[in-house]
C-alpha positions as CSV (number, residue, x, y, z in Angstrom):
1,M,23.9,45.5,-33.2
2,K,23.9,45.2,-36.9
3,R,20.5,45.0,-38.1
4,N,20.6,45.4,-42.2
5,L,20.1,42.4,-44.2
6,K,22.4,41.5,-46.3
7,G,21.8,41.6,-50.0
8,T,18.1,43.4,-49.4
9,F,17.6,47.4,-50.3
10,S,14.5,48.4,-48.4
11,G,12.0,50.5,-50.1
12,I,10.7,52.3,-46.8
13,Y,11.9,55.9,-46.4
14,N,13.9,56.2,-43.1
15,G,12.7,52.9,-42.1
16,D,16.0,52.2,-39.8
17,F,14.9,55.6,-38.0
18,L,18.7,57.2,-38.6
19,K,17.2,60.6,-39.8
20,R,15.5,62.3,-36.8
21,G,13.1,65.3,-37.2
22,K,13.6,68.7,-37.0
23,D,13.0,68.7,-33.5
24,P,15.2,66.4,-31.6
25,T,12.3,65.3,-29.2
26,D,10.1,64.5,-32.4
27,L,9.8,61.1,-33.7
28,P,11.9,59.7,-36.9
29,D,11.5,62.1,-40.0
30,A,8.6,60.6,-42.3
31,W,6.9,59.0,-39.1
32,L,3.8,60.3,-37.3
33,K,1.9,59.5,-34.0
34,I,-1.6,57.7,-34.6
35,G,-3.9,56.4,-31.7
36,G,-3.6,56.6,-27.9
37,N,-4.8,59.2,-25.8
38,H,-3.2,62.0,-23.7
39,T,-1.3,59.1,-21.2
40,T,0.3,57.4,-24.2
41,R,4.0,58.2,-24.5
42,W,6.2,58.1,-27.8
43,E,9.7,58.1,-27.0
44,F,12.4,58.2,-29.9
45,R,16.2,57.3,-28.4
46,Q,19.6,56.6,-29.9
47,D,20.5,53.3,-27.9
48,P,24.3,52.9,-27.7
49,M,23.8,49.1,-27.8
50,E,21.1,48.8,-30.3
51,G,20.9,51.9,-32.5
52,P,17.7,54.1,-33.0
53,V,14.6,52.8,-31.2
54,L,11.2,54.1,-30.8
55,E,9.5,53.1,-27.6
56,I,5.6,53.2,-27.4
57,R,4.2,53.3,-23.7
58,N,0.2,53.0,-24.1
59,S,-2.0,52.5,-21.1
60,A,-5.1,52.7,-22.9
61,D,-7.4,50.0,-24.5
62,I,-6.7,51.0,-28.3
63,R,-3.9,51.0,-30.3
64,A,-1.2,53.7,-30.2
65,G,1.5,53.4,-33.2
66,I,3.2,55.2,-35.9
67,I,2.5,55.8,-39.6
68,Q,4.3,57.0,-42.7
69,T,3.2,60.1,-43.8
70,Y,1.3,60.2,-47.1
71,E,4.3,61.7,-49.2
72,T,6.4,59.0,-48.3
73,S,4.4,55.8,-48.4
74,L,6.1,52.9,-50.2
75,N,6.0,53.0,-53.7
76,V,4.7,49.3,-54.8
77,G,5.1,50.3,-58.6
78,Q,4.4,47.3,-60.6
79,D,5.7,44.7,-58.2
80,E,2.5,42.7,-56.5
81,D,4.5,40.6,-53.9
82,W,6.2,42.5,-51.0
83,L,7.9,41.2,-48.1
84,I,7.3,43.2,-45.0
85,I,9.9,42.7,-41.7
86,I,9.6,44.5,-38.5
87,L,12.2,44.3,-36.0
88,L,10.3,44.7,-32.4
89,K,10.7,44.1,-28.7
90,S,7.9,43.8,-25.8
91,E,8.1,44.3,-22.5
92,K,5.8,41.3,-21.8
93,P,5.2,38.3,-23.8
94,E,1.5,38.5,-24.0
95,T,1.7,42.0,-25.7
96,E,0.1,42.4,-29.0
97,A,1.6,44.0,-31.8
98,Y,-0.2,44.8,-35.1
99,L,0.9,45.9,-38.7
100,R,-1.8,47.6,-41.0
101,C,-1.2,48.4,-44.9
102,Y,-3.3,51.0,-46.1
103,P,-3.5,50.6,-50.1
104,I,-3.6,53.6,-52.1
105,M,-5.0,53.4,-55.7
106,S,-3.6,54.6,-58.9
107,D,-6.2,57.6,-58.8
108,G,-5.4,58.3,-55.2
109,D,-8.3,56.5,-53.4
110,V,-7.5,54.7,-50.1
111,C,-8.9,51.6,-49.7
112,K,-9.8,49.7,-46.2
113,P,-6.5,48.6,-44.4
114,W,-4.9,45.0,-44.3
115,I,-4.6,44.4,-40.7
116,Y,-2.1,41.7,-39.4
117,S,-1.4,41.0,-35.6
118,F,1.6,39.1,-33.7
119,S,3.0,38.8,-30.2
120,P,6.7,39.8,-30.0
121,D,9.0,38.2,-27.0
122,Q,11.0,40.4,-24.5
123,K,14.2,39.9,-26.9
124,L,14.4,41.7,-30.2
125,E,12.7,39.8,-32.8
126,K,12.2,39.7,-36.4
127,F,8.4,39.4,-38.0
128,K,8.0,38.9,-41.6
129,Q,4.5,39.8,-43.5
130,V,4.3,38.9,-47.2
131,I,1.4,41.1,-49.2
132,S,0.1,40.9,-52.6
133,A,-0.6,44.4,-54.2
134,G,-2.6,44.1,-57.3
135,S,-1.8,45.7,-60.3
136,D,-4.0,48.5,-59.7
137,I,-2.6,49.7,-56.4
138,R,0.2,52.1,-56.7
139,F,1.4,53.0,-53.1
140,M,1.0,51.4,-49.9
141,R,1.1,53.3,-46.5
142,L,2.3,51.1,-43.3
143,E,1.2,51.8,-40.0
144,T,2.9,49.6,-36.9
145,G,2.4,49.8,-33.1
146,I,0.7,48.1,-30.0
147,V,-2.8,47.1,-29.3
148,G,-3.7,47.9,-25.9
149,P,-2.0,48.8,-22.5
150,G,1.8,47.5,-22.8
151,R,5.3,49.0,-23.9
152,L,6.6,48.0,-27.4
153,C,10.2,49.0,-28.7
154,I,10.2,49.2,-32.6
155,Y,13.7,49.0,-34.2
156,Q,13.6,48.7,-37.9
157,L,10.9,48.3,-40.8
158,I,11.9,46.8,-43.9
159,A,10.0,46.3,-47.2
160,Y,11.2,44.8,-50.5
161,P,9.5,43.0,-53.8
162,I,10.0,39.3,-54.0
163,L,11.2,38.6,-57.3
164,P,12.2,35.1,-59.2
165,N,15.8,34.3,-59.6
166,F,17.0,34.2,-63.1
167,M,20.0,32.3,-64.0
168,K,22.0,32.9,-67.0
169,K,22.6,29.6,-69.0
170,R,25.7,29.6,-71.4
171,V,24.9,27.5,-74.6
172,K,27.6,26.3,-76.8
173,K,26.7,27.3,-80.4
174,V,26.9,24.7,-82.9
175,S,29.1,25.3,-86.1
176,S,26.7,26.3,-88.8
177,E,28.8,24.7,-91.9
178,L,27.8,21.0,-92.6
179,R,29.4,18.7,-94.7
180,Q,27.6,16.4,-96.8
181,I,28.6,12.8,-97.3
182,S,29.9,11.9,-100.6
183,H,30.7,8.1,-100.5
184,I,31.7,5.3,-98.0
185,Q,34.5,3.6,-99.3
186,S,34.6,0.6,-96.3
187,I,32.9,-0.1,-93.3
188,G,36.1,0.2,-91.5
189,E,36.2,4.0,-92.2
190,I,33.4,4.7,-90.1
191,N,34.8,5.1,-86.6
192,K,33.4,8.4,-85.7
193,P,30.0,9.8,-85.5
194,I,29.0,11.4,-88.6
195,Q,27.4,14.7,-88.9
196,L,24.2,14.5,-91.4
197,A,23.2,17.4,-93.7
198,M,19.4,16.6,-92.7
199,P,17.7,15.3,-89.8
200,I,16.3,11.9,-90.8
201,P,12.9,11.6,-89.2
202,L,12.1,8.0,-88.0
203,K,8.8,6.7,-87.1
204,V,9.2,3.7,-84.3
205,P,6.2,2.4,-83.0
206,V,7.0,1.6,-78.9
207,T,4.9,-0.1,-76.6
208,V,5.7,0.2,-72.9
209,Q,4.7,-1.8,-69.8
210,A,5.5,-0.8,-66.3
211,T,4.6,-1.1,-62.6
212,V,4.1,2.0,-60.8
213,D,4.2,1.9,-57.0
214,A,3.6,5.5,-56.0
215,D,3.1,6.7,-52.0
216,V,1.3,9.9,-51.6
217,R,2.7,11.4,-48.3
218,N,0.3,13.7,-46.2
219,L,0.0,17.0,-46.9
220,T,1.1,19.9,-44.3
221,P,0.5,23.6,-44.0
222,T,4.2,24.3,-43.4
223,R,5.4,22.2,-46.4
224,D,2.4,22.7,-48.9
225,R,0.1,25.4,-50.0
226,V,-2.9,25.7,-52.4
227,Q,-3.2,28.6,-54.9
228,I,-6.7,29.6,-55.7
229,F,-7.5,31.9,-58.9
230,G,-11.1,33.8,-58.7
231,S,-12.8,35.6,-61.1
232,S,-15.8,38.0,-61.7
233,P,-18.5,36.3,-60.9
234,V,-16.9,34.5,-58.0
235,P,-17.0,36.2,-54.8
236,L,-13.2,35.7,-54.1
237,A,-10.6,38.1,-55.0
238,T,-7.0,36.6,-55.8
239,S,-3.8,38.4,-56.9
240,S,-2.3,37.3,-60.1
241,S,-0.1,34.7,-58.5
242,G,-2.8,33.0,-56.7
243,R,-2.9,34.8,-53.3
244,A,-6.6,35.2,-51.5
245,Q,-7.3,38.7,-50.7
246,V,-9.6,39.2,-47.6
247,E,-11.6,42.5,-47.2
248,I,-12.8,43.2,-43.8
249,S,-16.2,44.5,-44.4
250,A,-17.1,45.4,-40.3
251,H,-16.5,49.1,-39.1
252,G,-13.3,49.4,-36.8
253,F,-14.0,51.9,-33.8
254,H,-11.2,54.1,-32.3
255,E,-11.6,56.4,-29.3
256,S,-9.2,58.5,-27.5
257,L,-9.8,60.5,-23.7
258,E,-8.4,63.6,-22.4
259,D,-9.1,65.4,-19.3
260,V,-8.3,69.0,-19.1
261,T,-8.7,72.1,-17.0
262,A,-10.1,75.3,-18.6
263,N,-9.8,78.9,-17.8
264,Q,-9.6,82.1,-19.2
265,T,-6.5,81.3,-21.1
266,L,-7.2,79.9,-24.8
267,A,-6.0,76.3,-24.8
268,S,-6.1,73.3,-27.2
269,T,-6.2,69.5,-26.9
270,T,-3.7,67.0,-28.3
271,T,-3.3,67.5,-32.3
272,R,-4.7,64.1,-34.3
273,D,-4.3,62.9,-37.4
274,V,-7.7,62.0,-38.8
275,S,-6.7,61.1,-42.2
276,A,-7.7,57.3,-42.0
277,L,-10.9,57.9,-40.0
278,P,-13.7,59.0,-42.2
279,R,-16.2,59.5,-39.6
280,F,-15.4,61.0,-35.9
281,S,-16.8,63.5,-33.3
282,F,-15.8,65.3,-30.1
283,A,-18.0,64.9,-26.8
284,V,-17.4,67.4,-24.2
285,Y,-18.6,67.0,-20.7
286,N,-18.3,69.8,-18.2
287,F,-17.7,68.6,-14.3
288,G,-17.7,72.3,-12.9
289,T,-19.9,75.0,-11.9
290,V,-19.4,77.6,-14.9
291,S,-19.9,77.2,-18.5
292,V,-17.2,76.5,-20.8
293,H,-16.9,77.6,-24.7
294,V,-15.4,74.8,-27.1
295,Q,-14.3,75.5,-30.8
296,A,-13.5,72.9,-33.5
297,E,-10.3,73.5,-35.7
298,L,-8.9,71.8,-38.7
299,S,-5.4,72.1,-40.2
300,P,-3.9,70.7,-43.2
301,D,-0.2,70.6,-41.7
302,G,-0.6,70.6,-38.2
303,V,0.8,74.4,-38.1
304,L,-1.8,76.6,-39.7
305,W,-5.3,76.1,-38.2
306,A,-8.6,77.4,-39.1
307,I,-12.1,77.2,-37.4
308,E,-14.6,74.6,-38.2
309,G,-18.6,75.4,-37.4
310,Q,-19.8,77.5,-34.6
311,Q,-18.6,77.9,-31.2
312,R,-20.2,75.7,-28.6
313,E,-21.0,76.4,-25.0
314,V,-21.1,73.5,-22.5
315,G,-23.1,74.4,-19.3
316,P,-22.2,73.1,-16.0
317,Q,-22.8,68.9,-15.3
318,K,-23.6,68.7,-19.3
319,L,-22.7,66.9,-22.3
320,V,-22.3,68.6,-25.6
321,I,-21.2,66.8,-29.1
322,V,-19.3,68.7,-31.9
323,S,-19.1,66.9,-35.1
324,P,-16.8,69.1,-37.8
325,E,-18.6,68.7,-41.2
326,N,-15.3,69.6,-43.3
327,F,-12.5,67.5,-43.9
328,L,-8.5,68.4,-43.3
329,R,-5.9,66.0,-42.1
330,Y,-5.5,67.3,-38.6
331,T,-8.1,68.3,-36.0
332,R,-8.2,69.7,-32.3
333,L,-10.7,71.4,-29.8
334,S,-9.9,74.7,-28.2
335,Y,-12.0,75.8,-25.1
336,W,-11.7,78.6,-22.4
337,A,-14.0,79.5,-19.4
338,D,-14.5,82.7,-17.3
339,N,-13.7,80.6,-14.2
340,M,-11.3,77.6,-13.7
341,T,-13.6,74.1,-14.5
342,T,-12.7,70.8,-15.5
343,L,-13.4,69.3,-18.6
344,R,-13.3,65.4,-20.2
345,I,-12.9,65.3,-23.9
346,W,-13.8,61.9,-26.0
347,V,-12.6,61.7,-29.5
348,Q,-14.7,58.6,-31.1
349,A,-14.5,57.6,-34.7
350,Q,-15.2,54.9,-37.5
351,S,-13.1,53.6,-40.1
């Protein structure tokens, strides 16, 4: 199946998933997992009929998806209006998918995401969303996936600026050589239009009387629209093209749950990307009868790890909270015990 749009050039690197990661079991190049829990599954495969497809199977009540790496964020440049296109297919009609756009300012600050949701069908569908990035926004980091339990297939992401169409008009040049009229011998000689040397201004008073019969049609949201232009001190933010920009001030909540078994071998939880979460904590509950030792770890690249804070001891039937004070992009929790015991580990965050 051919999915490329004729005449468009996507600004999203590897949005068609044609470039795989270094490991054949990894996600496509330049894409990362986000959300979900230990039961969520991301499967990237090459479908013989439909091409590359990334399937997400989620059983948790939280979102699970994929997000661009920071280095491959969409470069919006000076183009304010962009069209984002996503090709999706779901297992059930009630499945809810989402699109998150994280604006990155010229100074590197990341603003709160713009969130859009839609419900894909059981057949391949194309969803379009127009976003208006202000002149102070340099990059846009895109995230898409599924909200809640279900199965979602992602085939392609496309983004390109919306530009006006300019048509070149051919103008016939008028000769600059003008002939003066010296005299007119007879009326019969004036058979063709005469080109005068200078224009003759005419001031003729005109009175117009007319009856206008106008019918104002009903406005519909699919055919008509209203542009709003805000200014400071008006509490309404708009783009230069009159598109309203809405900022959601409420905090978002994220949670993942993982049940593990601790023993004398040092082990760790699933690695999580917390770059978009300003505040998060681990909560560890010990179901067993022996104490467990836990240690928070941080990493800039998911490969090199450093310990964060002091090692904590979790007694039998006890709950301990571990809150890292420093920040790096990736985090995990390592654990070990003298004898085998079962742990439940939560990661809860606000955005």
